All heavy atoms as a GROMACS GRO file, in nm:
protein
  640
    1ARG      N    1   1.428   1.727   0.972
    1ARG     CA    2   1.435   1.819   0.849
    1ARG      C    3   1.360   1.957   0.880
    1ARG      O    4   1.251   1.958   0.935
    1ARG     CB    5   1.353   1.747   0.732
    1ARG     CG    6   1.370   1.808   0.614
    1ARG     CD    7   1.428   1.701   0.515
    1ARG     NE    8   1.432   1.756   0.374
    1ARG     CZ    9   1.543   1.783   0.313
    1ARG    NH1   10   1.667   1.774   0.359
    1ARG    NH2   11   1.550   1.836   0.195
    2VAL      N   12   1.414   2.056   0.852
    2VAL     CA   13   1.377   2.197   0.882
    2VAL      C   14   1.343   2.269   0.762
    2VAL      O   15   1.421   2.259   0.666
    2VAL     CB   16   1.476   2.262   0.967
    2VAL    CG1   17   1.435   2.406   1.003
    2VAL    CG2   18   1.494   2.190   1.102
    3THR      N   19   1.239   2.355   0.753
    3THR     CA   20   1.209   2.447   0.643
    3THR      C   21   1.218   2.588   0.697
    3THR      O   22   1.156   2.622   0.802
    3THR     CB   23   1.073   2.410   0.587
    3THR    OG1   24   1.069   2.275   0.542
    3THR    CG2   25   1.034   2.505   0.464
    4ILE      N   26   1.288   2.680   0.631
    4ILE     CA   27   1.290   2.824   0.661
    4ILE      C   28   1.273   2.896   0.546
    4ILE      O   29   1.318   2.868   0.423
    4ILE     CB   30   1.438   2.849   0.715
    4ILE    CG1   31   1.486   2.746   0.822
    4ILE    CG2   32   1.440   2.992   0.763
    4ILE    CD1   33   1.622   2.767   0.861
    5ARG      N   34   1.187   2.996   0.556
    5ARG     CA   35   1.146   3.098   0.456
    5ARG      C   36   1.237   3.215   0.472
    5ARG      O   37   1.244   3.271   0.582
    5ARG     CB   38   0.998   3.142   0.455
    5ARG     CG   39   0.965   3.230   0.348
    5ARG     CD   40   0.817   3.258   0.339
    5ARG     NE   41   0.743   3.133   0.327
    5ARG     CZ   42   0.630   3.097   0.386
    5ARG    NH1   43   0.588   3.169   0.490
    5ARG    NH2   44   0.582   2.986   0.368
    6PHE      N   45   1.311   3.265   0.365
    6PHE     CA   46   1.390   3.378   0.375
    6PHE      C   47   1.353   3.484   0.267
    6PHE      O   48   1.298   3.446   0.159
    6PHE     CB   49   1.531   3.343   0.330
    6PHE     CG   50   1.600   3.265   0.444
    6PHE    CD1   51   1.602   3.123   0.424
    6PHE    CD2   52   1.662   3.317   0.539
    6PHE    CE1   53   1.663   3.040   0.530
    6PHE    CE2   54   1.730   3.244   0.640
    6PHE     CZ   55   1.725   3.112   0.630
    7ALA      N   56   1.385   3.600   0.289
    7ALA     CA   57   1.372   3.710   0.187
    7ALA      C   58   1.471   3.686   0.080
    7ALA      O   59   1.572   3.637   0.113
    7ALA     CB   60   1.382   3.849   0.249
    8ASN      N   61   1.435   3.703  -0.044
    8ASN     CA   62   1.520   3.685  -0.153
    8ASN      C   63   1.655   3.755  -0.140
    8ASN      O   64   1.763   3.698  -0.196
    8ASN     CB   65   1.464   3.723  -0.291
    8ASN     CG   66   1.351   3.639  -0.339
    8ASN    OD1   67   1.345   3.512  -0.300
    8ASN    ND2   68   1.263   3.688  -0.424
    9ALA      N   69   1.666   3.866  -0.083
    9ALA     CA   70   1.794   3.934  -0.069
    9ALA      C   71   1.898   3.855   0.011
    9ALA      O   72   2.012   3.880   0.003
    9ALA     CB   73   1.779   4.065   0.001
   10LEU      N   74   1.856   3.751   0.081
   10LEU     CA   75   1.943   3.672   0.161
   10LEU      C   76   1.987   3.542   0.100
   10LEU      O   77   2.064   3.451   0.155
   10LEU     CB   78   1.872   3.635   0.296
   10LEU     CG   79   1.839   3.741   0.380
   10LEU    CD1   80   1.756   3.701   0.509
   10LEU    CD2   81   1.957   3.817   0.444
   11PHE      N   82   1.947   3.530  -0.030
   11PHE     CA   83   1.980   3.402  -0.092
   11PHE      C   84   2.133   3.369  -0.093
   11PHE      O   85   2.175   3.252  -0.059
   11PHE     CB   86   1.936   3.390  -0.244
   11PHE     CG   87   1.972   3.266  -0.314
   11PHE    CD1   88   1.887   3.164  -0.299
   11PHE    CD2   89   2.081   3.249  -0.395
   11PHE    CE1   90   1.902   3.030  -0.354
   11PHE    CE2   91   2.102   3.122  -0.440
   11PHE     CZ   92   2.022   3.013  -0.430
   12ASP      N   93   2.219   3.458  -0.132
   12ASP     CA   94   2.360   3.433  -0.123
   12ASP      C   95   2.420   3.397   0.012
   12ASP      O   96   2.511   3.312   0.031
   12ASP     CB   97   2.438   3.557  -0.182
   12ASP     CG   98   2.417   3.578  -0.328
   12ASP    OD1   99   2.388   3.490  -0.397
   12ASP    OD2  100   2.449   3.691  -0.371
   13THR      N  101   2.367   3.462   0.100
   13THR     CA  102   2.410   3.432   0.252
   13THR      C  103   2.369   3.302   0.296
   13THR      O  104   2.453   3.217   0.354
   13THR     CB  105   2.348   3.538   0.360
   13THR    OG1  106   2.380   3.674   0.311
   13THR    CG2  107   2.383   3.515   0.498
   14VAL      N  108   2.245   3.253   0.246
   14VAL     CA  109   2.198   3.121   0.298
   14VAL      C  110   2.259   3.024   0.216
   14VAL      O  111   2.304   2.908   0.265
   14VAL     CB  112   2.039   3.116   0.279
   14VAL    CG1  113   1.994   2.974   0.291
   14VAL    CG2  114   1.977   3.211   0.359
   15PHE      N  115   2.288   3.051   0.087
   15PHE     CA  116   2.362   2.955   0.003
   15PHE      C  117   2.503   2.930   0.051
   15PHE      O  118   2.549   2.815   0.054
   15PHE     CB  119   2.359   2.998  -0.140
   15PHE     CG  120   2.422   2.901  -0.236
   15PHE    CD1  121   2.334   2.778  -0.290
   15PHE    CD2  122   2.547   2.915  -0.284
   15PHE    CE1  123   2.396   2.698  -0.371
   15PHE    CE2  124   2.606   2.810  -0.372
   15PHE     CZ  125   2.530   2.709  -0.415
   16GLU      N  126   2.576   3.028   0.090
   16GLU     CA  127   2.697   3.019   0.140
   16GLU      C  128   2.711   2.949   0.267
   16GLU      O  129   2.801   2.864   0.307
   16GLU     CB  130   2.766   3.154   0.170
   16GLU     CG  131   2.806   3.244   0.053
   16GLU     CD  132   2.862   3.379   0.079
   16GLU    OE1  133   2.904   3.400   0.191
   16GLU    OE2  134   2.863   3.461  -0.006
   17ARG      N  135   2.612   2.946   0.350
   17ARG     CA  136   2.599   2.878   0.481
   17ARG      C  137   2.565   2.730   0.463
   17ARG      O  138   2.626   2.652   0.524
   17ARG     CB  139   2.490   2.941   0.565
   17ARG     CG  140   2.455   2.872   0.688
   17ARG     CD  141   2.544   2.891   0.801
   17ARG     NE  142   2.488   2.850   0.928
   17ARG     CZ  143   2.548   2.773   1.020
   17ARG    NH1  144   2.673   2.742   0.999
   17ARG    NH2  145   2.483   2.742   1.129
   18PHE      N  146   2.470   2.693   0.366
   18PHE     CA  147   2.416   2.565   0.360
   18PHE      C  148   2.464   2.484   0.232
   18PHE      O  149   2.471   2.366   0.232
   18PHE     CB  150   2.278   2.560   0.368
   18PHE     CG  151   2.225   2.600   0.500
   18PHE    CD1  152   2.150   2.718   0.519
   18PHE    CD2  153   2.256   2.531   0.622
   18PHE    CE1  154   2.110   2.759   0.646
   18PHE    CE2  155   2.215   2.573   0.742
   18PHE     CZ  156   2.142   2.696   0.749
   19GLY      N  157   2.501   2.564   0.119
   19GLY     CA  158   2.546   2.498  -0.005
   19GLY      C  159   2.430   2.423  -0.053
   19GLY      O  160   2.309   2.452  -0.051
   20THR      N  161   2.464   2.309  -0.129
   20THR     CA  162   2.356   2.228  -0.195
   20THR      C  163   2.343   2.083  -0.155
   20THR      O  164   2.255   2.023  -0.188
   20THR     CB  165   2.393   2.230  -0.346
   20THR    OG1  166   2.509   2.171  -0.378
   20THR    CG2  167   2.380   2.364  -0.416
   21ASP      N  168   2.452   2.036  -0.082
   21ASP     CA  169   2.448   1.900  -0.041
   21ASP      C  170   2.334   1.880   0.063
   21ASP      O  171   2.342   1.917   0.182
   21ASP     CB  172   2.591   1.860   0.020
   21ASP     CG  173   2.600   1.723   0.034
   21ASP    OD1  174   2.541   1.644  -0.016
   21ASP    OD2  175   2.680   1.677   0.132
   22GLY      N  176   2.240   1.800   0.027
   22GLY     CA  177   2.126   1.758   0.116
   22GLY      C  178   2.034   1.882   0.143
   22GLY      O  179   1.949   1.876   0.229
   23VAL      N  180   2.043   1.991   0.058
   23VAL     CA  181   1.961   2.106   0.083
   23VAL      C  182   1.877   2.131  -0.038
   23VAL      O  183   1.922   2.129  -0.156
   23VAL     CB  184   2.045   2.231   0.111
   23VAL    CG1  185   1.970   2.358   0.127
   23VAL    CG2  186   2.149   2.212   0.225
   24SER      N  187   1.738   2.166  -0.014
   24SER     CA  188   1.648   2.199  -0.126
   24SER      C  189   1.609   2.348  -0.119
   24SER      O  190   1.583   2.385  -0.020
   24SER     CB  191   1.530   2.094  -0.124
   24SER     OG  192   1.555   1.970  -0.127
   25TYR      N  193   1.622   2.407  -0.229
   25TYR     CA  194   1.577   2.551  -0.234
   25TYR      C  195   1.459   2.553  -0.335
   25TYR      O  196   1.452   2.490  -0.444
   25TYR     CB  197   1.683   2.634  -0.299
   25TYR     CG  198   1.812   2.644  -0.210
   25TYR    CD1  199   1.910   2.546  -0.230
   25TYR    CD2  200   1.839   2.740  -0.126
   25TYR    CE1  201   2.027   2.538  -0.164
   25TYR    CE2  202   1.942   2.748  -0.060
   25TYR     CZ  203   2.049   2.652  -0.080
   25TYR     OH  204   2.169   2.659  -0.006
   26HIS      N  205   1.364   2.644  -0.299
   26HIS     CA  206   1.244   2.661  -0.392
   26HIS      C  207   1.186   2.804  -0.375
   26HIS      O  208   1.194   2.856  -0.263
   26HIS     CB  209   1.137   2.557  -0.402
   26HIS     CG  210   1.044   2.564  -0.295
   26HIS    ND1  211   1.065   2.493  -0.168
   26HIS    CD2  212   0.931   2.621  -0.279
   26HIS    CE1  213   0.962   2.522  -0.090
   26HIS    NE2  214   0.874   2.592  -0.153
   27LYS      N  215   1.145   2.870  -0.483
   27LYS     CA  216   1.078   2.996  -0.473
   27LYS      C  217   0.941   2.983  -0.422
   27LYS      O  218   0.865   2.898  -0.461
   27LYS     CB  219   1.075   3.061  -0.619
   27LYS     CG  220   1.012   3.194  -0.628
   27LYS     CD  221   1.011   3.241  -0.771
   27LYS     CE  222   0.948   3.375  -0.778
   27LYS     NZ  223   0.950   3.420  -0.929
   28CYS      N  224   0.917   3.073  -0.320
   28CYS     CA  225   0.777   3.082  -0.262
   28CYS      C  226   0.691   3.181  -0.342
   28CYS      O  227   0.566   3.147  -0.367
   28CYS     CB  228   0.777   3.128  -0.120
   28CYS     SG  229   0.878   3.008  -0.018
   29ASP      N  230   0.746   3.290  -0.363
   29ASP     CA  231   0.667   3.410  -0.432
   29ASP      C  232   0.770   3.505  -0.480
   29ASP      O  233   0.895   3.471  -0.484
   29ASP     CB  234   0.558   3.472  -0.333
   29ASP     CG  235   0.636   3.521  -0.200
   29ASP    OD1  236   0.740   3.579  -0.208
   29ASP    OD2  237   0.571   3.522  -0.098
   30ASP      N  238   0.740   3.612  -0.524
   30ASP     CA  239   0.828   3.714  -0.587
   30ASP      C  240   0.930   3.759  -0.477
   30ASP      O  241   1.033   3.825  -0.519
   30ASP     CB  242   0.760   3.820  -0.644
   30ASP     CG  243   0.695   3.794  -0.769
   30ASP    OD1  244   0.729   3.686  -0.824
   30ASP    OD2  245   0.589   3.852  -0.814
   31LYS      N  246   0.900   3.749  -0.345
   31LYS     CA  247   0.985   3.804  -0.240
   31LYS      C  248   1.063   3.710  -0.158
   31LYS      O  249   1.149   3.748  -0.074
   31LYS     CB  250   0.903   3.903  -0.156
   31LYS     CG  251   0.843   4.019  -0.235
   31LYS     CD  252   0.766   4.112  -0.147
   31LYS     CE  253   0.713   4.226  -0.220
   31LYS     NZ  254   0.626   4.315  -0.126
   32HIS      N  255   1.017   3.586  -0.160
   32HIS     CA  256   1.076   3.482  -0.066
   32HIS      C  257   1.116   3.353  -0.141
   32HIS      O  258   1.053   3.313  -0.243
   32HIS     CB  259   0.972   3.450   0.031
   32HIS     CG  260   0.929   3.566   0.113
   32HIS    ND1  261   0.816   3.652   0.079
   32HIS    CD2  262   0.987   3.629   0.223
   32HIS    CE1  263   0.814   3.748   0.166
   32HIS    NE2  264   0.900   3.736   0.251
   33PHE      N  265   1.204   3.277  -0.073
   33PHE     CA  266   1.233   3.142  -0.110
   33PHE      C  267   1.237   3.057   0.019
   33PHE      O  268   1.252   3.119   0.132
   33PHE     CB  269   1.378   3.133  -0.189
   33PHE     CG  270   1.490   3.176  -0.107
   33PHE    CD1  271   1.573   3.067  -0.052
   33PHE    CD2  272   1.531   3.306  -0.089
   33PHE    CE1  273   1.684   3.095   0.028
   33PHE    CE2  274   1.641   3.328  -0.013
   33PHE     CZ  275   1.715   3.238   0.048
   34GLU      N  276   1.232   2.925  -0.005
   34GLU     CA  277   1.246   2.844   0.122
   34GLU      C  278   1.350   2.742   0.100
   34GLU      O  279   1.385   2.707  -0.012
   34GLU     CB  280   1.107   2.761   0.136
   34GLU     CG  281   0.990   2.847   0.193
   34GLU     CD  282   0.863   2.769   0.233
   34GLU    OE1  283   0.855   2.637   0.198
   34GLU    OE2  284   0.782   2.830   0.285
   35VAL      N  285   1.409   2.698   0.214
   35VAL     CA  286   1.522   2.604   0.221
   35VAL      C  287   1.476   2.497   0.312
   35VAL      O  288   1.428   2.522   0.417
   35VAL     CB  289   1.635   2.667   0.274
   35VAL    CG1  290   1.758   2.573   0.287
   35VAL    CG2  291   1.686   2.796   0.189
   36MET      N  292   1.494   2.371   0.262
   36MET     CA  293   1.463   2.250   0.341
   36MET      C  294   1.591   2.181   0.360
   36MET      O  295   1.672   2.152   0.262
   36MET     CB  296   1.366   2.171   0.276
   36MET     CG  297   1.229   2.232   0.277
   36MET     SD  298   1.130   2.211   0.123
   36MET     CE  299   1.223   2.299   0.000
   37MET      N  300   1.632   2.156   0.484
   37MET     CA  301   1.757   2.084   0.514
   37MET      C  302   1.751   2.008   0.641
   37MET      O  303   1.650   2.029   0.727
   37MET     CB  304   1.854   2.172   0.521
   37MET     CG  305   1.870   2.268   0.641
   37MET     SD  306   1.940   2.424   0.622
   37MET     CE  307   1.797   2.513   0.589
   38THR      N  308   1.831   1.916   0.663
   38THR     CA  309   1.856   1.850   0.793
   38THR      C  310   1.973   1.925   0.862
   38THR      O  311   2.080   1.946   0.810
   38THR     CB  312   1.892   1.697   0.775
   38THR    OG1  313   1.780   1.646   0.702
   38THR    CG2  314   1.903   1.631   0.906
   39LEU      N  315   1.950   1.962   0.994
   39LEU     CA  316   2.055   2.027   1.067
   39LEU      C  317   2.042   2.012   1.214
   39LEU      O  318   1.932   1.956   1.265
   39LEU     CB  319   2.059   2.176   1.031
   39LEU     CG  320   1.925   2.261   1.053
   39LEU    CD1  321   1.898   2.280   1.196
   39LEU    CD2  322   1.947   2.388   0.977
   40ASP      N  323   2.140   2.035   1.295
   40ASP     CA  324   2.136   2.034   1.445
   40ASP      C  325   2.065   2.158   1.486
   40ASP      O  326   2.112   2.257   1.470
   40ASP     CB  327   2.277   2.010   1.501
   40ASP     CG  328   2.339   1.881   1.465
   40ASP    OD1  329   2.268   1.774   1.457
   40ASP    OD2  330   2.467   1.874   1.442
   41VAL      N  331   1.951   2.130   1.551
   41VAL     CA  332   1.873   2.252   1.615
   41VAL      C  333   1.941   2.267   1.749
   41VAL      O  334   1.963   2.173   1.842
   41VAL     CB  335   1.727   2.201   1.633
   41VAL    CG1  336   1.653   2.315   1.709
   41VAL    CG2  337   1.664   2.172   1.495
   42SER      N  338   1.991   2.397   1.766
   42SER     CA  339   2.060   2.430   1.888
   42SER      C  340   2.034   2.580   1.920
   42SER      O  341   1.992   2.661   1.835
   42SER     CB  342   2.212   2.402   1.874
   42SER     OG  343   2.270   2.485   1.767
   43PRO      N  344   2.083   2.623   2.041
   43PRO     CA  345   2.082   2.774   2.065
   43PRO      C  346   2.161   2.848   1.965
   43PRO      O  347   2.118   2.962   1.926
   43PRO     CB  348   2.136   2.780   2.210
   43PRO     CG  349   2.102   2.650   2.275
   43PRO     CD  350   2.115   2.552   2.161
   44LYS      N  351   2.272   2.788   1.924
   44LYS     CA  352   2.359   2.867   1.815
   44LYS      C  353   2.277   2.880   1.685
   44LYS      O  354   2.282   2.995   1.632
   44LYS     CB  355   2.479   2.789   1.792
   44LYS     CG  356   2.589   2.865   1.700
   44LYS     CD  357   2.705   2.784   1.702
   44LYS     CE  358   2.806   2.851   1.606
   44LYS     NZ  359   2.940   2.792   1.599
   45PHE      N  360   2.206   2.772   1.648
   45PHE     CA  361   2.124   2.788   1.522
   45PHE      C  362   2.010   2.884   1.545
   45PHE      O  363   1.988   2.978   1.464
   45PHE     CB  364   2.051   2.646   1.485
   45PHE     CG  365   1.950   2.662   1.392
   45PHE    CD1  366   1.977   2.709   1.258
   45PHE    CD2  367   1.810   2.642   1.419
   45PHE    CE1  368   1.870   2.715   1.166
   45PHE    CE2  369   1.709   2.641   1.342
   45PHE     CZ  370   1.737   2.679   1.209
   46PHE      N  371   1.941   2.882   1.661
   46PHE     CA  372   1.843   2.988   1.685
   46PHE      C  373   1.903   3.127   1.685
   46PHE      O  374   1.836   3.228   1.636
   46PHE     CB  375   1.770   2.954   1.818
   46PHE     CG  376   1.689   2.831   1.820
   46PHE    CD1  377   1.665   2.758   1.924
   46PHE    CD2  378   1.627   2.788   1.697
   46PHE    CE1  379   1.588   2.639   1.920
   46PHE    CE2  380   1.538   2.678   1.689
   46PHE     CZ  381   1.524   2.605   1.808
   47GLY      N  382   2.010   3.142   1.745
   47GLY     CA  383   2.077   3.283   1.734
   47GLY      C  384   2.116   3.321   1.601
   47GLY      O  385   2.088   3.455   1.568
   48TRP      N  386   2.164   3.235   1.518
   48TRP     CA  387   2.193   3.265   1.369
   48TRP      C  388   2.065   3.315   1.311
   48TRP      O  389   2.066   3.407   1.246
   48TRP     CB  390   2.250   3.148   1.304
   48TRP     CG  391   2.270   3.160   1.165
   48TRP    CD1  392   2.381   3.221   1.110
   48TRP    CD2  393   2.187   3.123   1.052
   48TRP    NE1  394   2.384   3.223   0.978
   48TRP    CE2  395   2.257   3.159   0.936
   48TRP    CE3  396   2.076   3.052   1.048
   48TRP    CZ2  397   2.214   3.132   0.814
   48TRP    CZ3  398   2.016   3.033   0.927
   48TRP    CH2  399   2.084   3.056   0.799
   49LEU      N  400   1.958   3.238   1.331
   49LEU     CA  401   1.814   3.267   1.272
   49LEU      C  402   1.775   3.396   1.311
   49LEU      O  403   1.721   3.481   1.231
   49LEU     CB  404   1.720   3.158   1.302
   49LEU     CG  405   1.592   3.160   1.224
   49LEU    CD1  406   1.616   3.141   1.067
   49LEU    CD2  407   1.500   3.037   1.277
   50CYS      N  408   1.784   3.432   1.442
   50CYS     CA  409   1.730   3.565   1.502
   50CYS      C  410   1.815   3.678   1.425
   50CYS      O  411   1.753   3.790   1.416
   50CYS     CB  412   1.778   3.567   1.646
   50CYS     SG  413   1.654   3.471   1.739
   51GLY      N  414   1.934   3.657   1.386
   51GLY     CA  415   2.013   3.769   1.326
   51GLY      C  416   1.954   3.807   1.195
   51GLY      O  417   1.980   3.937   1.149
   52PHE      N  418   1.855   3.735   1.132
   52PHE     CA  419   1.782   3.792   1.015
   52PHE      C  420   1.653   3.870   1.047
   52PHE      O  421   1.597   3.913   0.944
   52PHE     CB  422   1.757   3.674   0.921
   52PHE     CG  423   1.877   3.603   0.869
   52PHE    CD1  424   1.911   3.487   0.916
   52PHE    CD2  425   1.970   3.668   0.789
   52PHE    CE1  426   2.039   3.422   0.880
   52PHE    CE2  427   2.083   3.612   0.744
   52PHE     CZ  428   2.121   3.485   0.790
   53GLY      N  429   1.618   3.864   1.172
   53GLY     CA  430   1.483   3.942   1.206
   53GLY      C  431   1.370   3.880   1.126
   53GLY      O  432   1.344   3.769   1.123
   54LYS      N  433   1.301   3.984   1.072
   54LYS     CA  434   1.169   3.951   0.992
   54LYS      C  435   1.205   3.888   0.855
   54LYS      O  436   1.116   3.855   0.782
   54LYS     CB  437   1.086   4.083   0.983
   54LYS     CG  438   1.031   4.114   1.113
   54LYS     CD  439   0.931   4.243   1.092
   54LYS     CE  440   0.881   4.295   1.216
   54LYS     NZ  441   0.787   4.402   1.202
   55ASP      N  442   1.327   3.889   0.820
   55ASP     CA  443   1.369   3.836   0.687
   55ASP      C  444   1.379   3.691   0.674
   55ASP      O  445   1.416   3.625   0.577
   55ASP     CB  446   1.495   3.901   0.639
   55ASP     CG  447   1.471   4.051   0.593
   55ASP    OD1  448   1.364   4.092   0.565
   55ASP    OD2  449   1.581   4.122   0.606
   56ALA      N  450   1.358   3.627   0.793
   56ALA     CA  451   1.364   3.475   0.801
   56ALA      C  452   1.246   3.430   0.880
   56ALA      O  453   1.214   3.481   0.998
   56ALA     CB  454   1.499   3.427   0.855
   57LYS      N  455   1.191   3.313   0.851
   57LYS     CA  456   1.083   3.253   0.927
   57LYS      C  457   1.086   3.108   0.926
   57LYS      O  458   1.088   3.043   0.822
   57LYS     CB  459   0.945   3.303   0.873
   57LYS     CG  460   0.826   3.241   0.954
   57LYS     CD  461   0.690   3.270   0.895
   57LYS     CE  462   0.582   3.207   0.977
   57LYS     NZ  463   0.451   3.262   0.937
   58LEU      N  464   1.104   3.041   1.047
   58LEU     CA  465   1.103   2.899   1.056
   58LEU      C  466   0.961   2.857   1.023
   58LEU      O  467   0.862   2.900   1.088
   58LEU     CB  468   1.134   2.869   1.202
   58LEU     CG  469   1.163   2.724   1.246
   58LEU    CD1  470   1.272   2.665   1.139
   58LEU    CD2  471   1.206   2.707   1.378
   59VAL      N  472   0.943   2.768   0.926
   59VAL     CA  473   0.822   2.716   0.870
   59VAL      C  474   0.780   2.580   0.921
   59VAL      O  475   0.658   2.549   0.955
   59VAL     CB  476   0.815   2.715   0.720
   59VAL    CG1  477   0.692   2.669   0.666
   59VAL    CG2  478   0.853   2.853   0.671
   60SER      N  479   0.867   2.487   0.944
   60SER     CA  480   0.842   2.351   0.999
   60SER      C  481   0.961   2.281   1.038
   60SER      O  482   1.077   2.328   0.997
   60SER     CB  483   0.768   2.270   0.876
   60SER     OG  484   0.858   2.243   0.779
   61PRO      N  485   0.954   2.183   1.118
   61PRO     CA  486   0.835   2.120   1.172
   61PRO      C  487   0.792   2.195   1.301
   61PRO      O  488   0.857   2.279   1.357
   61PRO     CB  489   0.887   1.982   1.212
   61PRO     CG  490   1.025   2.007   1.252
   61PRO     CD  491   1.077   2.119   1.163
   62PRO      N  492   0.661   2.176   1.342
   62PRO     CA  493   0.602   2.244   1.442
   62PRO      C  494   0.678   2.219   1.575
   62PRO      O  495   0.693   2.315   1.659
   62PRO     CB  496   0.456   2.176   1.470
   62PRO     CG  497   0.435   2.130   1.329
   62PRO     CD  498   0.566   2.086   1.269
   63SER      N  499   0.743   2.113   1.596
   63SER     CA  500   0.823   2.091   1.728
   63SER      C  501   0.944   2.170   1.738
   63SER      O  502   0.985   2.230   1.846
   63SER     CB  503   0.864   1.947   1.725
   63SER     OG  504   0.968   1.908   1.622
   64VAL      N  505   1.009   2.215   1.618
   64VAL     CA  506   1.118   2.307   1.620
   64VAL      C  507   1.064   2.447   1.639
   64VAL      O  508   1.133   2.528   1.701
   64VAL     CB  509   1.209   2.290   1.490
   64VAL    CG1  510   1.317   2.394   1.478
   64VAL    CG2  511   1.266   2.141   1.486
   65ILE      N  512   0.951   2.482   1.575
   65ILE     CA  513   0.893   2.615   1.595
   65ILE      C  514   0.865   2.634   1.740
   65ILE      O  515   0.900   2.749   1.798
   65ILE     CB  516   0.765   2.633   1.504
   65ILE    CG1  517   0.813   2.622   1.359
   65ILE    CG2  518   0.687   2.754   1.551
   65ILE    CD1  519   0.684   2.616   1.259
   66GLU      N  520   0.814   2.527   1.805
   66GLU     CA  521   0.776   2.560   1.955
   66GLU      C  522   0.910   2.575   2.037
   66GLU      O  523   0.920   2.648   2.124
   66GLU     CB  524   0.704   2.423   2.011
   66GLU     CG  525   0.567   2.422   1.950
   66GLU     CD  526   0.497   2.288   1.988
   66GLU    OE1  527   0.538   2.235   2.099
   66GLU    OE2  528   0.396   2.252   1.931
   67GLU      N  529   1.010   2.494   1.997
   67GLU     CA  530   1.144   2.502   2.071
   67GLU      C  531   1.209   2.641   2.048
   67GLU      O  532   1.252   2.697   2.139
   67GLU     CB  533   1.225   2.403   2.013
   67GLU     CG  534   1.359   2.385   2.099
   67GLU     CD  535   1.454   2.267   2.051
   67GLU    OE1  536   1.397   2.170   1.972
   67GLU    OE2  537   1.576   2.273   2.080
   68PHE      N  538   1.193   2.700   1.925
   68PHE     CA  539   1.238   2.832   1.895
   68PHE      C  540   1.161   2.931   1.977
   68PHE      O  541   1.223   3.033   2.028
   68PHE     CB  542   1.229   2.855   1.746
   68PHE     CG  543   1.282   2.981   1.698
   68PHE    CD1  544   1.410   3.038   1.731
   68PHE    CD2  545   1.203   3.061   1.613
   68PHE    CE1  546   1.460   3.156   1.690
   68PHE    CE2  547   1.265   3.190   1.560
   68PHE     CZ  548   1.393   3.224   1.611
   69ALA      N  549   1.029   2.918   1.969
   69ALA     CA  550   0.951   3.011   2.064
   69ALA      C  551   0.978   3.011   2.206
   69ALA      O  552   0.990   3.121   2.267
   69ALA     CB  553   0.795   2.978   2.049
   70SER      N  554   1.014   2.895   2.264
   70SER     CA  555   1.061   2.884   2.394
   70SER      C  556   1.190   2.955   2.413
   70SER      O  557   1.209   3.021   2.516
   70SER     CB  558   1.076   2.743   2.440
   70SER     OG  559   0.945   2.683   2.450
   71TYR      N  560   1.280   2.935   2.322
   71TYR     CA  561   1.409   3.006   2.327
   71TYR      C  562   1.391   3.157   2.320
   71TYR      O  563   1.454   3.223   2.417
   71TYR     CB  564   1.487   2.962   2.211
   71TYR     CG  565   1.619   3.037   2.175
   71TYR    CD1  566   1.736   3.000   2.232
   71TYR    CD2  567   1.625   3.138   2.073
   71TYR    CE1  568   1.851   3.068   2.219
   71TYR    CE2  569   1.740   3.204   2.055
   71TYR     CZ  570   1.857   3.177   2.125
   71TYR     OH  571   1.970   3.240   2.092
   72LEU      N  572   1.306   3.216   2.239
   72LEU     CA  573   1.273   3.349   2.252
   72LEU      C  574   1.214   3.402   2.375
   72LEU      O  575   1.253   3.504   2.418
   72LEU     CB  576   1.195   3.389   2.130
   72LEU     CG  577   1.246   3.360   1.982
   72LEU    CD1  578   1.139   3.380   1.878
   72LEU    CD2  579   1.372   3.451   1.950
   73ASP      N  580   1.129   3.321   2.428
   73ASP     CA  581   1.057   3.355   2.562
   73ASP      C  582   1.153   3.368   2.666
   73ASP      O  583   1.156   3.448   2.752
   73ASP     CB  584   0.947   3.244   2.596
   73ASP     CG  585   0.831   3.273   2.506
   73ASP    OD1  586   0.804   3.367   2.439
   73ASP    OD2  587   0.743   3.169   2.497
   74GLU      N  588   1.250   3.264   2.670
   74GLU     CA  589   1.356   3.276   2.775
   74GLU      C  590   1.441   3.402   2.767
   74GLU      O  591   1.473   3.460   2.862
   74GLU     CB  592   1.446   3.152   2.761
   74GLU     CG  593   1.389   3.034   2.804
   74GLU     CD  594   1.486   2.914   2.782
   74GLU    OE1  595   1.610   2.931   2.793
   74GLU    OE2  596   1.429   2.798   2.765
   75ILE      N  597   1.478   3.446   2.647
   75ILE     CA  598   1.562   3.567   2.628
   75ILE      C  599   1.460   3.696   2.668
   75ILE      O  600   1.523   3.771   2.733
   75ILE     CB  601   1.603   3.585   2.482
   75ILE    CG1  602   1.711   3.476   2.445
   75ILE    CG2  603   1.660   3.723   2.457
   75ILE    CD1  604   1.742   3.466   2.302
   76LYS      N  605   1.347   3.687   2.616
   76LYS     CA  606   1.259   3.803   2.650
   76LYS      C  607   1.222   3.811   2.798
   76LYS      O  608   1.215   3.922   2.841
   76LYS     CB  609   1.115   3.774   2.580
   76LYS     CG  610   1.031   3.900   2.587
   76LYS     CD  611   0.901   3.877   2.507
   76LYS     CE  612   0.806   3.984   2.527
   76LYS     NZ  613   0.677   3.971   2.459
   77SER      N  614   1.222   3.699   2.871
   77SER     CA  615   1.190   3.723   3.016
   77SER      C  616   1.307   3.781   3.096
   77SER      O  617   1.291   3.823   3.216
   77SER     CB  618   1.179   3.567   3.073
   77SER     OG  619   1.306   3.506   3.082
   78GLN      N  620   1.429   3.803   3.031
   78GLN     CA  621   1.527   3.874   3.101
   78GLN      C  622   1.507   4.024   3.091
   78GLN      O  623   1.584   4.106   3.164
   78GLN     CB  624   1.666   3.846   3.028
   78GLN     CG  625   1.703   3.696   3.054
   78GLN     CD  626   1.838   3.675   2.992
   78GLN    OE1  627   1.938   3.738   3.012
   78GLN    NE2  628   1.849   3.568   2.909
   79TYR      N  629   1.422   4.077   3.013
   79TYR     CA  630   1.395   4.216   2.992
   79TYR      C  631   1.266   4.269   3.040
   79TYR      O  632   1.175   4.206   3.055
   79TYR     CB  633   1.413   4.256   2.857
   79TYR     CG  634   1.549   4.220   2.794
   79TYR    CD1  635   1.576   4.086   2.740
   79TYR    CD2  636   1.663   4.304   2.808
   79TYR    CE1  637   1.702   4.062   2.696
   79TYR    CE2  638   1.790   4.272   2.778
   79TYR     CZ  639   1.813   4.142   2.712
   79TYR     OH  640   1.938   4.120   2.670
   0.00000   0.00000   0.00000
């Protein structure tokens, strides 16, 4: 199960991607909402997440956050 925080402006995009089946949405504050879902963690997922820049943040679990950080480090090491 993964939790991601998004800027409110991305709600329609996230809803189109994940829908409601097995997905929980809740408001965090006036600017953000969180989505909790089960998904396959993969480089493709990480690439999709990167496309949102600072408007998305992986919140949990810590093991997936570490895997994402490693993914980013590998990319950064090329530059």
